[in-house]
N, C-alpha and C positions, 0 to 999 in steps of 0.2 A: 492666325487657323490655326489645325490641327490636321496629322498629314492627312489623306482620308484612308489609305488601308494602313493599320497599326504596324507597326515596324515591330513590338511585342507582342505582337497575340501568339496565343502556345504557341510552340512547334509542333509539337505532336498531342493533334490530336485522339481523343481515345478509344479505342479499335472496339467493337461489338463482341459483346462473349457467345461466346457458341451457340449460347442454350439464345439468344433473340433471334426475332423475324428477320432482322438482317442478313445475321448470318446463315436462318434455312435460308431467304429464298433463291438462293444460289440450284434448290433444285427441282424449279423446272427447266430450264435445260441448261444448266450447267453442259453437259458431255452430249451434243447430237447426235441423232442413234441414226448409226451408219447403215446410211444412205444402200447403197450394195443389197442389203441383204433385205431391207422394209420393201424396196422400190414402190410400187405405187400409190401406198400405204401413206410410206412417210410426206409422200409429195405433197399430196393429198390432205396430210397432217401442214404442209409449211403454208398451202396456198388454203389453209382454214376452211377446206371440206371434209369436216368432223365423221358426219354419218358415210362417205365414201373411203376416208380412214381406213373407222373401222371393219367396214364391212370387208376391203385389202388384206387387214389384218386376221381375219377368219379366216378366209380364204388362206390365205395362208397359213395356219396353222391348222386349214384342214386338209391342206396338202405332206405338214411337215408341224409336228404335234412339237418340236423341239426350238422350233421358229424362236430364239428367245426377241430378238427387236423385235418380232412384232407383239407380244406379249406385253416383250415393256413402252410398244406406244399406246393398247391399251390401256397400260393401268395410268399412261400420262391421263388418256384421257379423263378415265372415271376422277383422278388426282386433280384432278382441271374443269373435271361438267362441262366438257369440250361433244356436244355430238349426243352426250348422256346423264344419265341423271347422273349430278355426282354423289360421291362415295366412295371414305375415302377405304374405308374393309374392301370392297372394291376393288380397288384401289392396289392395296397393299395385297393382298390376293398374287395379280397376275405379277406385283414386282418379285411375288417370293418365287412364286414358277421361272421369271423370266431369270433370281437369281443363282438360283438353284443348276441353271443350263451354264453361270459364269458368263451374266453379260453382267459388264464394268455398271449400265447406267443403274440398270438395278439395280444391281445392290446397293449402290449407294441412295439412288432415292428409296429403295427398303430401313437405310438407317436410319435416312434422316424422319422416316413415322414411326421408326421405333424413339427416336430423339424425344419428337413434339406428340410421344400418344394418341398418331392419327391411324384410324382407322386398326391400331393393337395396341398392345399393354406396352406402355411407355417404359424403356431399358437404357438407362443411359449408356451399360458394358455392353448392350451387348451394338449398342449402336456403335459405339465404337468400336466393336470388330468386326465389325462390316468394314465402318471409311477405311482400316487397315485393311482391308481386303481388296475394297475397291481401289483404292491407295495403290496400292500393289500391283495395279492394275492402269495406274497411271490417270485415274479416276480427277480429275479437275476438283470437280468439286467435295470431295472427299479431301484433298488433300487441304484442302482454303480450311474445310473444317475441320480437322486433324491439327490443324496450326491452332487457329482461333482455343482448341481444347488447350492446347498447349500452355496460351494463352490462358487460360484461365486456371487450372491445377486445380481450380477444387475450393484456393485458398491457400491453399503454398505458395510455391515463388514459381514465377512462370519459368517457363524452359525461353528464352527470345533468341534461344541459335539455332533452336528445331522446330519453333514456330519459322523461323525467318526459311530455314530448310525448305518446308511443304510449303508455303508461301511459293518458293524461285522455281520452284517444279513446278505450281498451276500456273503462274506468272507465265513459266515460259514456253505454255499451249495459250494463252490470247486469251486466259480469267481474272478481271478486268479488278474483281477485288481483291482476292490473290494482289494482283501489284497493286491497288493501292497498300493494301495494308504492307507487304515490303517496303514501296517507298517510305512508308513511313517510319515501320525502324529503323533504316540507314539515315534514315536528317535526324533520326536520335539517337543514330548506333549505337542500338541494344539489336544483343544476339548479332553483330555483323560490325567491322569499321565506320565511322559514321564516316560519309560521301555524301553530301550535297548535291553532287552533280548526279552521279547512282539514285540518287532519293529524287528527282527530278527528272530522269528520267525514264524510271517505272513509276510515276505520278503524271509523266505526258503522256505518257501506252494506256494508261486506262483511261486518262480522259479523252481519249480520243476512240474508246467503245462507250464513249458515254456515262461516263459512270458524273453521277450528279458533283457527290462525298470529293471526290474527284478532283472536277472540269474550277471547286473555289481554292481544294490547295493549289492547284496548277496555277491557279487564278498570281494565286499572291505568290507565289515564288514570281511569277513571269512580274509582277508587279514591281517587285521589290531586286530584282537583281541574285535568287536562294540559287542556286545550282542550278543555270540561264541566263544567256542572255536579259536586259534588261526589256520591254517591252511592252505598256502601261497602252497599246489600243489592241493587242492581243491579251491579256489582264482581264481590260476591259469584255470584250469581245464574250470571252467562257466566266467571267464573270454575269453576264447578260441570261450565256445560254440559262444559266446552272440558277438564274431568279427564276423563270417563266418556270424551271422545274421545278417551281414551290419552295427552293429552297430559302430561307429566312436572311441563310450570311450571309448568301450570294448578295440576297435582296436589298441585304442594310450594306450591301461593298459597290454596289451599284450606284445605288442612293447616293451616296459620297461623292464617286468622279464624278457624276450628274453637276453636281451642288458646286468642284472647284473647276469642273472640265479638261482633267487627267482620261486619259485616255479615249475618251469620246467629248462630243460637244456638250455644253457646257447646258440643263434644261432644271431650271428648278421642276414644274411642274410636274414631266417624268421620275424629277427625283425624290420630290412629294408623295410622288401612288407612289416608286417601291416604297416606303421610306412607312407609311399608313401600312403598307401589306406586312416589312416584315415585323413592325409594331404590334400587329391585329394574332398573327403568330409568337408572339413572346420572344421579339429578338428590341430589347430596349437601348436605344439609341438617346445619349441625351442628348452631344450636340445636333444632331439633325432636326431635336428639337424644336430645339434654340431655333435653328434656321424655319422652321413650318411655323416658327412662332410672329416670321417680320416677314411672312408673306401679306402682299392686298389681300381685298377679301376679295376680287375679284380672282386673282391666284388661286387662296382657297375654291372658288366653289370651281374654277379649272382644276384643280385638283381632283377635288369627289368626283366629280364628273369623271376622269382620266380611273377612278378608283375604280365604277362603279360598271365603265365597259373592259376593261382589264376582268373584273366576276363574274358576267353576263348580268346583268338583269343591271 
């Protein structure tokens, strides 16, 4: 019977490019607004009272037209369509106003808007300049994006060393995407000395921050004892957590573990449930297909029921 979690899995999954949706998803809450500057407005935003957040931010601006944090918050509300009609141009206008006041989060968010052409004209050079300005203020989202740009380099040779430096600065602030990216570089020895222990450290930190990609990679490291003590139970738990977050790789891996009962109690019906869900998402696995084909009609019926229950129909 083949090993349920292959030792020959790719050592370094490809990092997303700076222009990918994954790389830009950091924009929403990459650098929390300074609560001391926004007070009730930010508190209302955090609790989901968006109308109140807008009113409180506007009150602050009525008494201080240079309140950059309040401007940034209003920009976020328009950016995400929270309590107001979603409006990219209006969001960019508020970000630009706050950026002019020196707010790091606004500078970064305006950079993302320019990178995506969202509410403003697409301007990669301008976005990069804004990221550098925000990075000088230690904005983790800007640092992460600059790291990604060093890896892309528009077709030229990637600068892994610079990328690692940017990722390290962002990861040190608890930015999980950067911790994940840094772990990949340490695992592959790119830009840094290869070190599985350090890779596991950063991958584990990213996984603890609910970074799904990191959960999958850290689970593989735990299962195989790469840079961390081997722990099949903990690995299975992380695979299951990522599987419920609809990660097809994790669904495939937990299916294999459920078939052989490693790190988790053997359960063929549950295993095949995850296999079918993963397969529908494009994750092929001939070995699991063979297991499925050997089930009894009753077991196959139970699997279909389990899939339907999971998918809510």
